[in-house]
C-alpha positions in Angstrom: 34.7 -7.4 -22.3 33.1 -4.3 -20.7 29.8 -4.4 -18.9 28.0 -1.4 -17.5 24.3 -2.5 -17.2 23.4 -2.8 -13.4 21.8 -6.3 -13.7 24.7 -7.7 -15.7 27.2 -6.2 -13.2 25.3 -7.9 -10.4 25.4 -11.2 -12.3 29.2 -10.9 -12.9 30.2 -9.7 -9.4 27.4 -10.5 -7.0 27.5 -6.9 -5.9 24.7 -4.4 -6.4 25.5 -0.7 -7.3 24.0 2.1 -9.3 27.3 3.0 -10.9 30.1 0.8 -12.2 31.9 -1.0 -15.0 33.2 -4.6 -15.1 36.2 -5.1 -17.3 37.3 -8.7 -18.1 40.1 -10.1 -20.2 42.2 -13.3 -20.2 44.3 -12.0 -17.3 41.9 -10.1 -15.0 38.5 -8.9 -14.0 38.2 -5.4 -12.5 35.1 -3.8 -11.0 35.4 0.0 -11.4 33.1 2.0 -9.2 32.9 5.3 -7.4 33.8 6.1 -3.8 30.2 5.5 -2.6 30.6 1.8 -3.3 34.4 1.2 -3.1 34.6 0.1 0.5 31.5 -2.1 0.3 32.7 -3.7 -2.9 36.1 -4.5 -1.6 34.6 -6.1 1.5 32.2 -8.1 -0.6 34.7 -9.2 -3.2 37.8 -9.7 -1.0 37.9 -13.5 -1.6 36.9 -13.2 -5.3 39.1 -13.0 -8.3 37.6 -9.6 -9.1 39.7 -6.5 -8.2 38.0 -3.3 -7.2 39.2 0.1 -8.4 37.8 3.6 -8.0 36.8 5.4 -11.1 34.8 8.6 -11.2 33.7 8.4 -14.8 33.5 6.2 -17.8 36.5 8.1 -19.3 38.8 6.8 -16.6 37.7 3.2 -17.4 38.2 3.6 -21.1 41.6 5.2 -20.5 42.6 2.1 -18.5 41.4 -0.3 -21.3 43.1 1.7 -24.0 46.4 1.6 -22.0 46.3 -2.2 -22.3 46.4 -1.9 -26.1 42.9 -3.5 -26.4 41.5 -3.2 -29.9 38.4 -5.4 -29.9 35.9 -4.9 -27.0 32.8 -7.0 -26.3 29.8 -5.1 -24.9 26.1 -6.1 -24.4 24.8 -4.2 -27.5 21.1 -4.1 -26.4 22.1 -2.4 -23.1 24.5 0.2 -24.6 23.1 3.8 -24.8 23.9 6.1 -27.7 26.3 8.3 -25.7 28.1 5.2 -24.4 28.3 3.8 -28.0 29.7 7.2 -29.2 32.4 7.2 -26.4 33.5 3.7 -27.4 33.7 4.5 -31.1 35.6 7.7 -30.3 38.3 5.5 -28.8 38.4 3.5 -32.0 37.4 0.2 -30.3 36.2 -2.5 -32.7 32.9 -3.6 -31.0 31.4 -7.0 -30.8 28.2 -8.2 -28.9 28.7 -10.0 -25.6 24.9 -10.3 -24.9 24.4 -13.7 -26.6 27.1 -15.2 -24.4 25.8 -13.5 -21.2 22.2 -14.6 -21.9 23.3 -18.1 -22.6 25.3 -18.3 -19.4 22.5 -16.7 -17.3 20.1 -19.5 -18.5 22.0 -22.1 -16.5 22.0 -21.7 -12.8 24.8 -22.8 -10.5 24.0 -24.6 -7.2 24.6 -21.2 -5.4 22.2 -19.4 -7.7 19.6 -22.1 -7.2 20.0 -21.7 -3.5 19.3 -17.9 -3.7 16.2 -18.5 -5.8 14.9 -21.2 -3.4 15.4 -18.7 -0.5 13.6 -16.0 -2.4 10.7 -18.4 -3.0 10.6 -19.4 0.6 10.4 -15.8 1.8 7.6 -15.0 -0.7 5.6 -17.9 0.5 6.0 -17.1 4.2 4.9 -13.5 3.5 1.9 -14.8 1.6 0.9 -17.1 4.4 1.1 -14.2 6.8 -0.9 -12.0 4.5 -3.8 -14.4 4.4 -4.1 -14.2 8.1 -4.2 -10.4 7.9 -6.6 -9.8 5.0 -9.7 -8.0 6.1 -12.8 -6.7 4.3 -12.4 -3.1 3.4 -8.7 -3.3 2.7 -7.7 -1.7 -0.7 -5.6 -3.3 -3.4 -2.9 -0.8 -2.8 -2.9 -1.5 0.9 -2.7 -5.2 0.3 0.2 -4.9 -2.1 2.1 -2.7 0.3 1.5 -5.1 3.2 2.7 -8.1 1.2 5.8 -6.2 0.2 6.4 -5.3 3.9 6.0 -8.9 4.9 8.5 -10.1 2.3 11.0 -7.5 3.7 10.2 -8.6 7.3 11.0 -12.2 6.4 14.4 -11.3 4.9 13.9 -10.1 1.3 16.4 -7.5 0.0 13.9 -6.1 -2.5 10.8 -7.0 -4.5 11.3 -8.8 -7.8 8.8 -6.4 -9.6 5.9 -4.2 -8.7 3.4 -6.3 -6.8 0.1 -7.0 -8.4 -3.0 -7.1 -6.2 -6.3 -7.3 -7.9 -9.8 -7.7 -6.5 -13.1 -8.8 -8.2 -13.4 -7.9 -11.8 -9.9 -6.3 -11.8 -8.5 -9.9 -11.8 -9.4 -10.1 -15.5 -6.5 -7.6 -16.2 -3.3 -9.8 -16.2 -1.0 -6.9 -15.1 -3.5 -4.8 -13.1 -2.1 -1.8 -11.2 -3.3 -1.9 -7.6 -5.7 0.9 -6.8 -8.3 1.9 -4.2 -10.8 -0.8 -4.9 -11.9 -2.4 -1.5 -12.1 -6.0 -0.6 -15.6 -7.5 -0.2 -16.9 -10.9 0.8 -17.1 -13.3 -2.2 -14.6 -11.5 -4.3 -11.8 -13.3 -6.2 -8.3 -12.1 -5.4 -5.3 -12.4 -7.6 -1.8 -11.7 -6.2 1.3 -11.8 -8.4 4.4 -11.1 -6.4 8.0 -12.1 -5.7 11.2 -10.9 -3.9 14.9 -11.0 -4.2 17.5 -12.9 -2.1 21.2 -12.7 -3.0 20.2 -10.7 -6.0 18.0 -13.5 -7.5 14.2 -13.3 -8.0 11.2 -15.4 -7.1 7.9 -15.2 -8.9 4.5 -16.6 -7.7 0.9 -16.0 -8.4 -2.0 -17.2 -6.3 -5.7 -16.6 -7.0 -8.3 -17.3 -4.3 -11.8 -16.4 -3.1 -12.3 -14.0 -0.1 -15.2 -16.0 1.3 -18.1 -17.6 -0.4 -20.1 -15.6 -2.8 -23.3 -16.3 -4.8 -23.8 -18.4 -7.9 -21.3 -16.3 -9.9 -18.5 -18.0 -7.9 -19.5 -21.4 -9.1 -18.2 -20.6 -12.6 -15.0 -19.2 -11.0 -14.5 -22.5 -9.1 -15.0 -24.6 -12.3 -12.6 -22.5 -14.3 -10.1 -22.5 -11.4 -10.1 -26.3 -11.6 -9.3 -26.3 -15.3 -6.4 -23.8 -14.9 -5.0 -25.8 -12.0 -5.1 -29.0 -14.1 -3.3 -27.1 -16.9 -0.6 -26.1 -14.5 -0.1 -29.5 -13.1 -0.1 -31.2 -16.5 2.6 -28.8 -17.7 4.7 -29.3 -14.6 4.3 -33.1 -14.8 5.3 -33.4 -18.5 7.9 -30.7 -19.2 11.3 -32.4 -19.8 14.9 -31.6 -20.4 15.4 -31.2 -24.1 11.9 -30.0 -25.2 11.2 -26.6 -26.6 9.4 -23.8 -25.0 6.6 -24.2 -27.6 6.1 -27.9 -26.6 6.0 -26.9 -22.9 3.4 -24.2 -23.6 1.3 -26.6 -25.5 0.7 -28.9 -22.5 -1.2 -26.2 -20.7 -2.8 -24.6 -23.8 -4.0 -27.8 -25.3 -5.7 -28.8 -22.0 -7.5 -25.5 -21.8 -8.6 -25.9 -25.4 -10.6 -29.0 -24.5 -12.9 -26.7 -22.5 -12.9 -23.7 -24.9 -10.6 -21.7 -22.5 -7.5 -21.5 -24.7 -8.7 -18.2 -26.3 -8.7 -16.6 -22.8 -5.1 -17.7 -22.2 -3.6 -14.5 -23.5 0.0 -14.8 -22.5 2.8 -17.3 -22.6 3.2 -20.2 -20.2 6.4 -18.9 -18.6 9.7 -17.1 -18.7 13.2 -17.5 -17.3 14.0 -16.2 -13.8 17.3 -15.1 -12.4 18.8 -11.7 -11.5 16.0 -10.4 -13.7 12.4 -11.4 -13.4 12.2 -12.0 -17.2 15.1 -13.9 -18.7 15.6 -16.7 -21.2 14.2 -19.3 -21.8 10.8 -18.4 -23.1 7.9 -20.8 -22.8 5.4 -19.7 -25.4 3.5 -20.9 -28.4 6.3 -19.6 -30.7 9.4 -20.3 -28.7 12.1 -22.6 -30.0 14.2 -22.2 -26.8 15.4 -25.6 -25.6 14.7 -26.3 -21.9 17.7 -27.8 -20.1 18.7 -29.1 -16.7 19.7 -26.2 -14.5 17.3 -23.6 -16.0 14.8 -21.8 -13.8 11.5 -20.5 -15.1 7.9 -19.9 -14.3 4.9 -22.0 -15.1 1.9 -19.7 -15.1 -1.2 -20.6 -17.1 -4.0 -18.1 -16.8 -7.4 -17.2 -18.2 -9.1 -13.8 -18.2 -12.8 -12.9 -18.8 -13.1 -9.2 -19.4 -15.2 -7.4 -16.8 -15.8 -10.7 -14.8 -12.7 -12.4 -13.3 -9.3 -13.8 -14.1 -7.3 -16.7 -12.7 -3.6 -17.3 -12.8 -1.6 -20.0 -10.9 2.2 -19.6 -11.0 5.2 -21.4 -9.5 8.9 -20.7 -10.0 10.5 -24.1 -11.0 13.7 -25.6 -12.2 14.6 -28.6 -14.3 16.5 -31.1 -12.3 17.3 -34.7 -13.3 15.4 -34.1 -16.6 12.1 -33.1 -14.8 10.5 -30.1 -13.3 10.9 -29.4 -9.6 8.9 -26.6 -8.1 10.4 -24.2 -5.5 6.9 -23.6 -4.1 5.3 -25.4 -1.2 2.0 -23.6 -0.8 -1.2 -25.3 -1.7 -2.4 -24.6 -5.3 -5.9 -26.0 -4.8 -8.6 -23.3 -4.5 -8.4 -21.4 -1.2 -11.6 -19.9 0.2 -10.9 -17.6 3.1 
């Protein structure tokens, strides 16, 4: 098996790098990288079963594999570029796809992986608590996103999980709004979708709140917030080991349907979380993925009213002893600053 994709290399070795190949067969695993990473890799993997070798190019790695008389080589087909594919075919390897096996293995988290995700969630929540104390009228969305990312780093994050979403006012109706120069005003709803990495593993959390009391328009927001929160809690309470992603999604979607809100729930209930922010399993109205003990995923029902406001409430969770356990400790009831 030959793996070049950075996220899959990180999964296999625990070591982050911008260049490298991991070769694995029945006898050995070798991490090939260039001199920029060799010393760090050897230090990080000195007690592992993975050897570290210096290779300046892919050709060096393919020469090594060919010297072992390997004929069939497994590669993650969806991550292989056309030039990489051409180089492999030129060496007359018979190729097979390793991605299904990798994706299946990545679904199930070890105790160590769970620990990293728990730490990433803790860091994100500490940063969020600090941010709430620092938010001031007149701050921009971009400034808020940058401050939140700084606070995650300050509390020990090695990186963000994805580009932080900070949306004020009517911008909250755009699920993946890009932070801009809109300024925070009293009475505005605020949506923050953020996460960070610890040990290479991601956290994912969304909180929606009000920046002070507003007028009558906020009464509708408060009512809808309560329905979304109920949908989140119902899903978290009822998701079980062995059910499908479709069944999980239905708990939240069916509850919102009682109030005519399901048509405003425009995305899926959740997604797997690991070294990547989006992995298997999928929790959606079409997903046949089976949820099992040891999986980590998000629960994030949301509703969005174009030009008015949006609400999303998200936790990173795992299935443990057949039931959902959330990594998050922060209050999910409506916060009014």
